[in-house]
N, CA, C and O atoms as a GROMACS GRO file, in nm:
protein
  564
    1MET      N    1   2.563  -2.981   2.255
    1MET     CA    2   2.585  -3.105   2.323
    1MET      C    3   2.495  -3.106   2.445
    1MET      O    4   2.480  -3.004   2.512
    2SER      N    5   2.438  -3.215   2.474
    2SER     CA    6   2.350  -3.224   2.590
    2SER      C    7   2.394  -3.338   2.679
    2SER      O    8   2.471  -3.426   2.640
    3ILE      N    9   2.345  -3.334   2.797
    3ILE     CA   10   2.381  -3.435   2.897
    3ILE      C   11   2.252  -3.504   2.941
    3ILE      O   12   2.150  -3.440   2.966
    4LYS      N   13   2.260  -3.634   2.951
    4LYS     CA   14   2.144  -3.712   2.992
    4LYS      C   15   2.169  -3.761   3.134
    4LYS      O   16   2.270  -3.823   3.164
    5LEU      N   17   2.074  -3.731   3.217
    5LEU     CA   18   2.085  -3.776   3.355
    5LEU      C   19   2.015  -3.909   3.368
    5LEU      O   20   1.895  -3.921   3.340
    6GLY      N   21   2.086  -4.004   3.408
    6GLY     CA   22   2.027  -4.136   3.425
    6GLY      C   23   2.001  -4.164   3.572
    6GLY      O   24   2.073  -4.117   3.659
    7HIS      N   25   1.901  -4.239   3.598
    7HIS     CA   26   1.868  -4.274   3.735
    7HIS      C   27   1.943  -4.401   3.780
    7HIS      O   28   1.951  -4.433   3.898
    8ASP      N   29   1.997  -4.471   3.682
    8ASP     CA   30   2.061  -4.597   3.715
    8ASP      C   31   2.198  -4.578   3.776
    8ASP      O   32   2.237  -4.650   3.868
    9SER      N   33   2.270  -4.481   3.724
    9SER     CA   34   2.407  -4.467   3.774
    9SER      C   35   2.435  -4.323   3.809
    9SER      O   36   2.357  -4.232   3.781
   10ASP      N   37   2.548  -4.304   3.871
   10ASP     CA   38   2.587  -4.170   3.911
   10ASP      C   39   2.664  -4.098   3.801
   10ASP      O   40   2.698  -3.981   3.819
   11GLU      N   41   2.692  -4.161   3.692
   11GLU     CA   42   2.770  -4.100   3.584
   11GLU      C   43   2.678  -4.026   3.488
   11GLU      O   44   2.564  -4.067   3.465
   12PHE      N   45   2.729  -3.920   3.433
   12PHE     CA   46   2.657  -3.844   3.330
   12PHE      C   47   2.689  -3.905   3.196
   12PHE      O   48   2.805  -3.930   3.163
   13GLU      N   49   2.585  -3.929   3.119
   13GLU     CA   50   2.605  -3.981   2.984
   13GLU      C   51   2.589  -3.868   2.884
   13GLU      O   52   2.499  -3.784   2.896
   14GLU      N   53   2.672  -3.866   2.788
   14GLU     CA   54   2.671  -3.762   2.686
   14GLU      C   55   2.591  -3.812   2.566
   14GLU      O   56   2.616  -3.922   2.516
   15THR      N   57   2.495  -3.731   2.520
   15THR     CA   58   2.418  -3.770   2.402
   15THR      C   59   2.466  -3.685   2.285
   15THR      O   60   2.501  -3.568   2.301
   16HIS      N   61   2.466  -3.744   2.171
   16HIS     CA   62   2.516  -3.677   2.051
   16HIS      C   63   2.400  -3.637   1.960
   16HIS      O   64   2.390  -3.685   1.847
   17GLU      N   65   2.314  -3.550   2.008
   17GLU     CA   66   2.202  -3.499   1.930
   17GLU      C   67   2.216  -3.347   1.916
   17GLU      O   68   2.263  -3.279   2.007
   18ILE      N   69   2.174  -3.297   1.802
   18ILE     CA   70   2.180  -3.153   1.778
   18ILE      C   71   2.050  -3.090   1.826
   18ILE      O   72   1.941  -3.137   1.794
   19ASN      N   73   2.063  -2.983   1.900
   19ASN     CA   74   1.947  -2.909   1.945
   19ASN      C   75   1.907  -2.815   1.831
   19ASN      O   76   1.977  -2.717   1.805
   20VAL      N   77   1.797  -2.843   1.763
   20VAL     CA   78   1.758  -2.768   1.644
   20VAL      C   79   1.669  -2.649   1.674
   20VAL      O   80   1.639  -2.573   1.582
   21THR      N   81   1.628  -2.629   1.794
   21THR     CA   82   1.539  -2.517   1.826
   21THR      C   83   1.603  -2.381   1.797
   21THR      O   84   1.538  -2.297   1.736
   22PRO      N   85   1.728  -2.356   1.839
   22PRO     CA   86   1.789  -2.226   1.803
   22PRO      C   87   1.809  -2.211   1.651
   22PRO      O   88   1.798  -2.101   1.596
   23PHE      N   89   1.838  -2.320   1.585
   23PHE     CA   90   1.856  -2.318   1.440
   23PHE      C   91   1.725  -2.278   1.371
   23PHE      O   92   1.726  -2.197   1.279
   24ILE      N   93   1.614  -2.333   1.414
   24ILE     CA   94   1.483  -2.300   1.356
   24ILE      C   95   1.448  -2.154   1.385
   24ILE      O   96   1.392  -2.086   1.298
   25ASP      N   97   1.480  -2.106   1.503
   25ASP     CA   98   1.455  -1.966   1.537
   25ASP      C   99   1.531  -1.871   1.444
   25ASP      O  100   1.476  -1.772   1.396
   26VAL      N  101   1.656  -1.902   1.420
   26VAL     CA  102   1.738  -1.819   1.331
   26VAL      C  103   1.683  -1.822   1.188
   26VAL      O  104   1.675  -1.718   1.123
   27ILE      N  105   1.645  -1.938   1.140
   27ILE     CA  106   1.590  -1.951   1.005
   27ILE      C  107   1.459  -1.872   0.992
   27ILE      O  108   1.438  -1.805   0.891
   28LEU      N  109   1.374  -1.877   1.092
   28LEU     CA  110   1.248  -1.802   1.087
   28LEU      C  111   1.272  -1.651   1.086
   28LEU      O  112   1.203  -1.577   1.016
   29VAL      N  113   1.369  -1.606   1.164
   29VAL     CA  114   1.402  -1.463   1.163
   29VAL      C  115   1.455  -1.421   1.026
   29VAL      O  116   1.416  -1.316   0.974
   30LEU      N  117   1.542  -1.502   0.968
   30LEU     CA  118   1.594  -1.470   0.834
   30LEU      C  119   1.482  -1.471   0.729
   30LEU      O  120   1.480  -1.388   0.639
   31LEU      N  121   1.391  -1.565   0.742
   31LEU     CA  122   1.278  -1.571   0.650
   31LEU      C  123   1.194  -1.444   0.658
   31LEU      O  124   1.153  -1.390   0.555
   32ILE      N  125   1.167  -1.398   0.777
   32ILE     CA  126   1.089  -1.274   0.794
   32ILE      C  127   1.164  -1.155   0.736
   32ILE      O  128   1.103  -1.070   0.671
   33ILE      N  129   1.293  -1.148   0.759
   33ILE     CA  130   1.373  -1.038   0.704
   33ILE      C  131   1.368  -1.039   0.552
   33ILE      O  132   1.350  -0.933   0.491
   34PHE      N  133   1.384  -1.153   0.490
   34PHE     CA  134   1.381  -1.160   0.344
   34PHE      C  135   1.241  -1.134   0.288
   34PHE      O  136   1.227  -1.078   0.179
   35MET      N  137   1.139  -1.174   0.361
   35MET     CA  138   1.002  -1.147   0.315
   35MET      C  139   0.973  -0.998   0.316
   35MET      O  140   0.898  -0.949   0.231
   36ILE      N  141   1.030  -0.925   0.409
   36ILE     CA  142   1.009  -0.780   0.415
   36ILE      C  143   1.098  -0.708   0.315
   36ILE      O  144   1.055  -0.612   0.251
   37ALA      N  145   1.222  -0.753   0.299
   37ALA     CA  146   1.319  -0.682   0.215
   37ALA      C  147   1.301  -0.711   0.066
   37ALA      O  148   1.335  -0.626  -0.016
   38ALA      N  149   1.249  -0.826   0.029
   38ALA     CA  150   1.239  -0.862  -0.113
   38ALA      C  151   1.149  -0.769  -0.193
   38ALA      O  152   1.190  -0.726  -0.301
   39PRO      N  153   1.030  -0.734  -0.147
   39PRO     CA  154   0.949  -0.642  -0.227
   39PRO      C  155   1.011  -0.504  -0.241
   39PRO      O  156   0.988  -0.435  -0.341
   40LEU      N  157   1.090  -0.462  -0.144
   40LEU     CA  158   1.154  -0.331  -0.153
   40LEU      C  159   1.267  -0.330  -0.254
   40LEU      O  160   1.303  -0.224  -0.305
   41ALA      N  161   1.323  -0.445  -0.285
   41ALA     CA  162   1.436  -0.453  -0.376
   41ALA      C  163   1.394  -0.476  -0.521
   41ALA      O  164   1.481  -0.490  -0.607
   42THR      N  165   1.265  -0.482  -0.550
   42THR     CA  166   1.221  -0.512  -0.686
   42THR      C  167   1.172  -0.386  -0.758
   42THR      O  168   1.067  -0.390  -0.822
   43VAL      N  169   1.246  -0.278  -0.751
   43VAL     CA  170   1.213  -0.156  -0.823
   43VAL      C  171   1.257  -0.176  -0.968
   43VAL      O  172   1.372  -0.211  -0.994
   44ASP      N  173   1.165  -0.153  -1.062
   44ASP     CA  174   1.196  -0.178  -1.203
   44ASP      C  175   1.304  -0.082  -1.252
   44ASP      O  176   1.413  -0.125  -1.289
   45ILE      N  177   1.273   0.046  -1.254
   45ILE     CA  178   1.368   0.145  -1.303
   45ILE      C  179   1.365   0.265  -1.210
   45ILE      O  180   1.266   0.338  -1.209
   46PRO      N  181   1.469   0.286  -1.134
   46PRO     CA  182   1.469   0.405  -1.048
   46PRO      C  183   1.499   0.529  -1.132
   46PRO      O  184   1.601   0.535  -1.201
   47VAL      N  185   1.411   0.628  -1.123
   47VAL     CA  186   1.428   0.750  -1.203
   47VAL      C  187   1.412   0.870  -1.112
   47VAL      O  188   1.314   0.881  -1.037
   48GLU      N  189   1.507   0.959  -1.119
   48GLU     CA  190   1.494   1.087  -1.051
   48GLU      C  191   1.484   1.192  -1.160
   48GLU      O  192   1.580   1.217  -1.233
   49LEU      N  193   1.368   1.252  -1.171
   49LEU     CA  194   1.346   1.350  -1.277
   49LEU      C  195   1.418   1.480  -1.246
   49LEU      O  196   1.417   1.526  -1.132
   50PRO      N  197   1.480   1.540  -1.347
   50PRO     CA  198   1.552   1.666  -1.323
   50PRO      C  199   1.455   1.783  -1.311
   50PRO      O  200   1.344   1.780  -1.364
   51SER      N  201   1.500   1.884  -1.241
   51SER     CA  202   1.420   2.006  -1.236
   51SER      C  203   1.461   2.095  -1.353
   51SER      O  204   1.572   2.083  -1.405
   52THR      N  205   1.372   2.182  -1.393
   52THR     CA  206   1.400   2.266  -1.509
   52THR      C  207   1.459   2.399  -1.466
   52THR      O  208   1.420   2.457  -1.364
   53THR      N  209   1.552   2.445  -1.544
   53THR     CA  210   1.610   2.577  -1.522
   53THR      C  211   1.580   2.668  -1.641
   53THR      O  212   1.641   2.773  -1.658
   54ALA      N  213   1.485   2.626  -1.724
   54ALA     CA  214   1.450   2.702  -1.844
   54ALA      C  215   1.381   2.832  -1.805
   54ALA      O  216   1.301   2.838  -1.712
   55GLN      N  217   1.414   2.934  -1.880
   55GLN     CA  218   1.349   3.063  -1.860
   55GLN      C  219   1.207   3.058  -1.915
   55GLN      O  220   1.179   2.985  -2.010
   56ARG      N  221   1.121   3.134  -1.856
   56ARG     CA  222   0.983   3.138  -1.901
   56ARG      C  223   0.978   3.200  -2.040
   56ARG      O  224   1.036   3.306  -2.065
   57GLN      N  225   0.910   3.131  -2.132
   57GLN     CA  226   0.899   3.177  -2.269
   57GLN      C  227   0.789   3.281  -2.282
   57GLN      O  228   0.685   3.273  -2.215
   58GLU      N  229   0.814   3.376  -2.367
   58GLU     CA  230   0.712   3.478  -2.392
   58GLU      C  231   0.596   3.417  -2.467
   58GLU      O  232   0.614   3.334  -2.556
   59ARG      N  233   0.478   3.458  -2.431
   59ARG     CA  234   0.357   3.407  -2.494
   59ARG      C  235   0.332   3.486  -2.623
   59ARG      O  236   0.345   3.608  -2.625
   60PRO      N  237   0.295   3.417  -2.730
   60PRO     CA  238   0.265   3.489  -2.854
   60PRO      C  239   0.146   3.582  -2.836
   60PRO      O  240   0.069   3.570  -2.741
   61ASP      N  241   0.131   3.675  -2.930
   61ASP     CA  242   0.022   3.772  -2.922
   61ASP      C  243  -0.114   3.703  -2.922
   61ASP      O  244  -0.199   3.735  -2.838
   62LYS      N  245  -0.136   3.611  -3.013
   62LYS     CA  246  -0.262   3.538  -3.022
   62LYS      C  247  -0.232   3.388  -3.026
   62LYS      O  248  -0.227   3.329  -3.134
   63PRO      N  249  -0.212   3.326  -2.909
   63PRO     CA  250  -0.182   3.182  -2.908
   63PRO      C  251  -0.306   3.100  -2.942
   63PRO      O  252  -0.419   3.142  -2.918
   64ILE      N  253  -0.282   2.983  -2.998
   64ILE     CA  254  -0.390   2.890  -3.029
   64ILE      C  255  -0.391   2.784  -2.919
   64ILE      O  256  -0.298   2.705  -2.907
   65PHE      N  257  -0.496   2.783  -2.840
   65PHE     CA  258  -0.510   2.687  -2.732
   65PHE      C  259  -0.607   2.578  -2.775
   65PHE      O  260  -0.721   2.605  -2.811
   66LEU      N  261  -0.560   2.454  -2.769
   66LEU     CA  262  -0.645   2.338  -2.789
   66LEU      C  263  -0.665   2.276  -2.651
   66LEU      O  264  -0.569   2.237  -2.585
   67THR      N  265  -0.790   2.267  -2.608
   67THR     CA  266  -0.822   2.222  -2.474
   67THR      C  267  -0.894   2.089  -2.479
   67THR      O  268  -0.988   2.070  -2.556
   68ILE      N  269  -0.849   1.996  -2.394
   68ILE     CA  270  -0.920   1.869  -2.374
   68ILE      C  271  -0.989   1.882  -2.240
   68ILE      O  272  -0.924   1.888  -2.136
   69LYS      N  273  -1.121   1.886  -2.242
   69LYS     CA  274  -1.197   1.904  -2.119
   69LYS      C  275  -1.210   1.771  -2.044
   69LYS      O  276  -1.172   1.665  -2.096
   70ALA      N  277  -1.262   1.777  -1.923
   70ALA     CA  278  -1.274   1.658  -1.839
   70ALA      C  279  -1.365   1.553  -1.902
   70ALA      O  280  -1.346   1.434  -1.879
   71ASP      N  281  -1.462   1.596  -1.982
   71ASP     CA  282  -1.551   1.501  -2.048
   71ASP      C  283  -1.496   1.455  -2.184
   71ASP      O  284  -1.568   1.396  -2.264
   72ARG      N  285  -1.368   1.482  -2.209
   72ARG     CA  286  -1.293   1.442  -2.329
   72ARG      C  287  -1.336   1.517  -2.455
   72ARG      O  288  -1.299   1.477  -2.566
   73SER      N  289  -1.412   1.624  -2.440
   73SER     CA  290  -1.447   1.705  -2.556
   73SER      C  291  -1.334   1.802  -2.585
   73SER      O  292  -1.255   1.835  -2.496
   74LEU      N  293  -1.326   1.849  -2.709
   74LEU     CA  294  -1.218   1.936  -2.753
   74LEU      C  295  -1.270   2.077  -2.776
   74LEU      O  296  -1.386   2.096  -2.812
   75ALA      N  297  -1.183   2.175  -2.754
   75ALA     CA  298  -1.217   2.314  -2.782
   75ALA      C  299  -1.093   2.386  -2.832
   75ALA      O  300  -0.983   2.366  -2.779
   76ILE      N  301  -1.111   2.468  -2.932
   76ILE     CA  302  -1.003   2.557  -2.978
   76ILE      C  303  -1.044   2.696  -2.936
   76ILE      O  304  -1.146   2.749  -2.981
   77GLY      N  305  -0.965   2.755  -2.849
   77GLY     CA  306  -1.004   2.882  -2.790
   77GLY      C  307  -1.126   2.859  -2.703
   77GLY      O  308  -1.120   2.783  -2.606
   78GLU      N  309  -1.236   2.924  -2.736
   78GLU     CA  310  -1.361   2.906  -2.662
   78GLU      C  311  -1.462   2.823  -2.740
   78GLU      O  312  -1.571   2.794  -2.689
   79ASP      N  313  -1.428   2.783  -2.863
   79ASP     CA  314  -1.522   2.712  -2.950
   79ASP      C  315  -1.505   2.562  -2.936
   79ASP      O  316  -1.396   2.509  -2.956
   80VAL      N  317  -1.613   2.493  -2.901
   80VAL     CA  318  -1.612   2.347  -2.890
   80VAL      C  319  -1.616   2.289  -3.032
   80VAL      O  320  -1.694   2.333  -3.117
   81ILE      N  321  -1.530   2.189  -3.054
   81ILE     CA  322  -1.522   2.125  -3.187
   81ILE      C  323  -1.539   1.975  -3.172
   81ILE      O  324  -1.520   1.919  -3.064
   82ALA      N  325  -1.575   1.911  -3.280
   82ALA     CA  326  -1.583   1.765  -3.283
   82ALA      C  327  -1.444   1.709  -3.308
   82ALA      O  328  -1.362   1.771  -3.374
   83ARG      N  329  -1.420   1.591  -3.255
   83ARG     CA  330  -1.287   1.530  -3.270
   83ARG      C  331  -1.254   1.501  -3.416
   83ARG      O  332  -1.138   1.513  -3.456
   84ASP      N  333  -1.352   1.463  -3.496
   84ASP     CA  334  -1.324   1.430  -3.636
   84ASP      C  335  -1.300   1.555  -3.721
   84ASP      O  336  -1.251   1.543  -3.834
   85SER      N  337  -1.333   1.674  -3.672
   85SER     CA  338  -1.307   1.798  -3.746
   85SER      C  339  -1.189   1.874  -3.688
   85SER      O  340  -1.177   1.995  -3.710
   86LEU      N  341  -1.102   1.806  -3.613
   86LEU     CA  342  -0.987   1.871  -3.550
   86LEU      C  343  -0.893   1.931  -3.654
   86LEU      O  344  -0.851   2.046  -3.639
   87ALA      N  345  -0.860   1.857  -3.759
   87ALA     CA  346  -0.766   1.906  -3.860
   87ALA      C  347  -0.819   2.032  -3.927
   87ALA      O  348  -0.746   2.129  -3.945
   88GLN      N  349  -0.946   2.030  -3.963
   88GLN     CA  350  -1.006   2.146  -4.029
   88GLN      C  351  -1.009   2.267  -3.934
   88GLN      O  352  -0.979   2.378  -3.977
   89ALA      N  353  -1.044   2.246  -3.808
   89ALA     CA  354  -1.048   2.356  -3.712
   89ALA      C  355  -0.909   2.413  -3.686
   89ALA      O  356  -0.895   2.534  -3.670
   90LEU      N  357  -0.807   2.328  -3.682
   90LEU     CA  358  -0.670   2.377  -3.665
   90LEU      C  359  -0.626   2.458  -3.786
   90LEU      O  360  -0.558   2.560  -3.770
   91ASN      N  361  -0.662   2.414  -3.905
   91ASN     CA  362  -0.628   2.489  -4.026
   91ASN      C  363  -0.692   2.628  -4.025
   91ASN      O  364  -0.629   2.726  -4.066
   92VAL      N  365  -0.815   2.636  -3.978
   92VAL     CA  366  -0.882   2.766  -3.972
   92VAL      C  367  -0.816   2.854  -3.866
   92VAL      O  368  -0.792   2.972  -3.890
   93ALA      N  369  -0.788   2.798  -3.748
   93ALA     CA  370  -0.730   2.878  -3.640
   93ALA      C  371  -0.587   2.923  -3.671
   93ALA      O  372  -0.548   3.034  -3.635
   94ALA      N  373  -0.510   2.837  -3.737
   94ALA     CA  374  -0.370   2.870  -3.769
   94ALA      C  375  -0.356   2.935  -3.906
   94ALA      O  376  -0.245   2.968  -3.947
   95LYS      N  377  -0.467   2.952  -3.976
   95LYS     CA  378  -0.467   3.012  -4.110
   95LYS      C  379  -0.379   2.932  -4.206
   95LYS      O  380  -0.312   2.988  -4.292
   96GLY      N  381  -0.381   2.800  -4.189
   96GLY     CA  382  -0.307   2.711  -4.278
   96GLY      C  383  -0.158   2.704  -4.251
   96GLY      O  384  -0.087   2.633  -4.323
   97ASN      N  385  -0.108   2.773  -4.151
   97ASN     CA  386   0.034   2.773  -4.118
   97ASN      C  387   0.064   2.653  -4.028
   97ASN      O  388   0.031   2.655  -3.909
   98HIS      N  389   0.127   2.550  -4.084
   98HIS     CA  390   0.158   2.429  -4.007
   98HIS      C  391   0.277   2.447  -3.913
   98HIS      O  392   0.304   2.359  -3.830
   99ASP      N  393   0.347   2.558  -3.924
   99ASP     CA  394   0.458   2.586  -3.833
   99ASP      C  395   0.412   2.661  -3.708
   99ASP      O  396   0.492   2.690  -3.620
  100GLU      N  397   0.284   2.692  -3.701
  100GLU     CA  398   0.228   2.761  -3.584
  100GLU      C  399   0.231   2.667  -3.464
  100GLU      O  400   0.198   2.549  -3.474
  101ARG      N  401   0.272   2.723  -3.350
  101ARG     CA  402   0.276   2.642  -3.227
  101ARG      C  403   0.136   2.634  -3.169
  101ARG      O  404   0.067   2.735  -3.153
  102ILE      N  405   0.094   2.511  -3.137
  102ILE     CA  406  -0.038   2.486  -3.077
  102ILE      C  407  -0.016   2.455  -2.930
  102ILE      O  408   0.062   2.366  -2.896
  103PHE      N  409  -0.084   2.528  -2.843
  103PHE     CA  410  -0.072   2.508  -2.699
  103PHE      C  411  -0.181   2.410  -2.656
  103PHE      O  412  -0.300   2.441  -2.664
  104LEU      N  413  -0.140   2.294  -2.610
  104LEU     CA  414  -0.232   2.188  -2.570
  104LEU      C  415  -0.244   2.188  -2.419
  104LEU      O  416  -0.146   2.176  -2.346
  105ARG      N  417  -0.367   2.201  -2.373
  105ARG     CA  418  -0.392   2.193  -2.229
  105ARG      C  419  -0.503   2.093  -2.206
  105ARG      O  420  -0.596   2.081  -2.286
  106ALA      N  421  -0.492   2.022  -2.095
  106ALA     CA  422  -0.590   1.917  -2.065
  106ALA      C  423  -0.623   1.919  -1.917
  106ALA      O  424  -0.540   1.955  -1.834
  107ASP      N  425  -0.745   1.881  -1.887
  107ASP     CA  426  -0.787   1.866  -1.748
  107ASP      C  427  -0.702   1.755  -1.684
  107ASP      O  428  -0.664   1.660  -1.751
  108LYS      N  429  -0.674   1.769  -1.556
  108LYS     CA  430  -0.587   1.671  -1.492
  108LYS      C  431  -0.651   1.534  -1.477
  108LYS      O  432  -0.582   1.437  -1.444
  109THR      N  433  -0.781   1.523  -1.500
  109THR     CA  434  -0.847   1.393  -1.493
  109THR      C  435  -0.844   1.318  -1.626
  109THR      O  436  -0.885   1.203  -1.632
  110VAL      N  437  -0.794   1.383  -1.732
  110VAL     CA  438  -0.788   1.318  -1.863
  110VAL      C  439  -0.674   1.218  -1.863
  110VAL      O  440  -0.563   1.250  -1.818
  111ALA      N  441  -0.699   1.100  -1.911
  111ALA     CA  442  -0.598   0.994  -1.914
  111ALA      C  443  -0.488   1.027  -2.016
  111ALA      O  444  -0.512   1.096  -2.115
  112TYR      N  445  -0.370   0.978  -1.987
  112TYR     CA  446  -0.254   1.001  -2.073
  112TYR      C  447  -0.279   0.949  -2.215
  112TYR      O  448  -0.236   1.011  -2.312
  113GLY      N  449  -0.347   0.837  -2.228
  113GLY     CA  450  -0.376   0.780  -2.359
  113GLY      C  451  -0.464   0.871  -2.442
  113GLY      O  452  -0.447   0.880  -2.563
  114ASP      N  453  -0.559   0.939  -2.378
  114ASP     CA  454  -0.645   1.032  -2.450
  114ASP      C  455  -0.566   1.153  -2.501
  114ASP      O  456  -0.589   1.201  -2.612
  115ILE      N  457  -0.474   1.201  -2.420
  115ILE     CA  458  -0.389   1.313  -2.462
  115ILE      C  459  -0.303   1.272  -2.580
  115ILE      O  460  -0.288   1.347  -2.676
  116MET      N  461  -0.247   1.151  -2.574
  116MET     CA  462  -0.163   1.103  -2.684
  116MET      C  463  -0.244   1.085  -2.811
  116MET      O  464  -0.192   1.109  -2.921
  117GLN      N  465  -0.369   1.043  -2.800
  117GLN     CA  466  -0.454   1.028  -2.918
  117GLN      C  467  -0.476   1.163  -2.985
  117GLN      O  468  -0.470   1.172  -3.108
  118VAL      N  469  -0.502   1.267  -2.907
  118VAL     CA  470  -0.520   1.402  -2.963
  118VAL      C  471  -0.390   1.449  -3.027
  118VAL      O  472  -0.392   1.509  -3.134
  119MET      N  473  -0.277   1.423  -2.962
  119MET     CA  474  -0.149   1.462  -3.020
  119MET      C  475  -0.123   1.387  -3.151
  119MET      O  476  -0.067   1.445  -3.244
  120ASN      N  477  -0.161   1.261  -3.159
  120ASN     CA  478  -0.147   1.185  -3.284
  120ASN      C  479  -0.237   1.244  -3.393
  120ASN      O  480  -0.197   1.251  -3.509
  121ASP      N  481  -0.358   1.285  -3.355
  121ASP     CA  482  -0.447   1.348  -3.452
  121ASP      C  483  -0.389   1.480  -3.502
  121ASP      O  484  -0.401   1.513  -3.620
  122MET      N  485  -0.325   1.555  -3.413
  122MET     CA  486  -0.261   1.681  -3.453
  122MET      C  487  -0.144   1.654  -3.546
  122MET      O  488  -0.123   1.726  -3.644
  123ARG      N  489  -0.069   1.551  -3.517
  123ARG     CA  490   0.045   1.514  -3.602
  123ARG      C  491  -0.002   1.471  -3.740
  123ARG      O  492   0.059   1.507  -3.840
  124THR      N  493  -0.111   1.395  -3.745
  124THR     CA  494  -0.168   1.354  -3.872
  124THR      C  495  -0.214   1.474  -3.953
  124THR      O  496  -0.205   1.475  -4.076
  125ALA      N  497  -0.264   1.577  -3.884
  125ALA     CA  498  -0.309   1.699  -3.951
  125ALA      C  499  -0.192   1.786  -3.996
  125ALA      O  500  -0.212   1.882  -4.070
  126GLY      N  501  -0.071   1.754  -3.954
  126GLY     CA  502   0.047   1.827  -3.999
  126GLY      C  503   0.101   1.928  -3.899
  126GLY      O  504   0.192   2.004  -3.932
  127TYR      N  505   0.047   1.931  -3.780
  127TYR     CA  506   0.092   2.025  -3.676
  127TYR      C  507   0.186   1.952  -3.581
  127TYR      O  508   0.144   1.870  -3.499
  128LEU      N  509   0.315   1.983  -3.594
  128LEU     CA  510   0.418   1.914  -3.518
  128LEU      C  511   0.469   1.994  -3.400
  128LEU      O  512   0.533   1.940  -3.310
  129LYS      N  513   0.442   2.124  -3.399
  129LYS     CA  514   0.489   2.209  -3.290
  129LYS      C  515   0.378   2.219  -3.186
  129LYS      O  516   0.283   2.295  -3.201
  130ILE      N  517   0.393   2.139  -3.081
  130ILE     CA  518   0.291   2.130  -2.977
  130ILE      C  519   0.357   2.166  -2.844
  130ILE      O  520   0.462   2.111  -2.809
  131ALA      N  521   0.296   2.258  -2.773
  131ALA     CA  522   0.345   2.296  -2.641
  131ALA      C  523   0.242   2.252  -2.538
  131ALA      O  524   0.124   2.282  -2.551
  132LEU      N  525   0.288   2.180  -2.436
  132LEU     CA  526   0.198   2.137  -2.329
  132LEU      C  527   0.190   2.247  -2.224
  132LEU      O  528   0.292   2.302  -2.182
  133VAL      N  529   0.069   2.278  -2.181
  133VAL     CA  530   0.047   2.387  -2.088
  133VAL      C  531   0.016   2.330  -1.950
  133VAL      O  532  -0.062   2.235  -1.938
  134GLY      N  533   0.075   2.386  -1.848
  134GLY     CA  534   0.049   2.346  -1.711
  134GLY      C  535   0.053   2.469  -1.622
  134GLY      O  536   0.087   2.578  -1.666
  135LEU      N  537   0.020   2.449  -1.497
  135LEU     CA  538   0.027   2.558  -1.401
  135LEU      C  539   0.168   2.576  -1.354
  135LEU      O  540   0.239   2.479  -1.327
  136GLU      N  541   0.209   2.699  -1.343
  136GLU     CA  542   0.343   2.727  -1.293
  136GLU      C  543   0.341   2.724  -1.141
  136GLU      O  544   0.260   2.791  -1.078
  137ASN      N  545   0.429   2.647  -1.084
  137ASN     CA  546   0.437   2.634  -0.940
  137ASN      C  547   0.547   2.727  -0.893
  137ASN      O  548   0.665   2.695  -0.906
  138ARG      N  549   0.510   2.840  -0.839
  138ARG     CA  550   0.608   2.941  -0.801
  138ARG      C  551   0.678   2.907  -0.668
  138ARG      O  552   0.784   2.963  -0.637
  139GLN      N  553   0.620   2.815  -0.589
  139GLN     CA  554   0.680   2.780  -0.462
  139GLN      C  555   0.791   2.678  -0.474
  139GLN      O  556   0.871   2.663  -0.382
  140ALA      N  557   0.799   2.607  -0.586
  140ALA     CA  558   0.898   2.500  -0.603
  140ALA      C  559   1.027   2.556  -0.658
  140ALA      O  560   1.057   2.536  -0.776
  141LYS      N  561   1.103   2.627  -0.577
  141LYS     CA  562   1.232   2.682  -0.622
  141LYS      C  563   1.342   2.642  -0.529
  141LYS      O  564   1.457   2.679  -0.551
   0.00000   0.00000   0.00000
């Protein structure tokens, strides 16, 4: 409510107008709060990955390592192979035993899609037991 001072008379006249300045200030503050909070609330799927308590597995006497190098070339052991001869090279390395576990290791710059393509090629060749190799982090306990 506001009061209008008139020069004509000594009486105060009351005007019935709403002062919208505080209302606009409050709306602007709320707008800023929602603009900051809205992107933080749009998380698609919150996931907390569990830590592993698995015991370290013993390494076989002669493991078969399939390596994907940074340039996307493949190697079994120390021998570089062509991607189209992967099935044949795995058969030679595993001596035809499709139950042999193949240890797959890849450079950290290799894209996930490239790793999946190699795994699909291994699956097509009949090798379903694939172990992914990584560095053991001894400090994360």
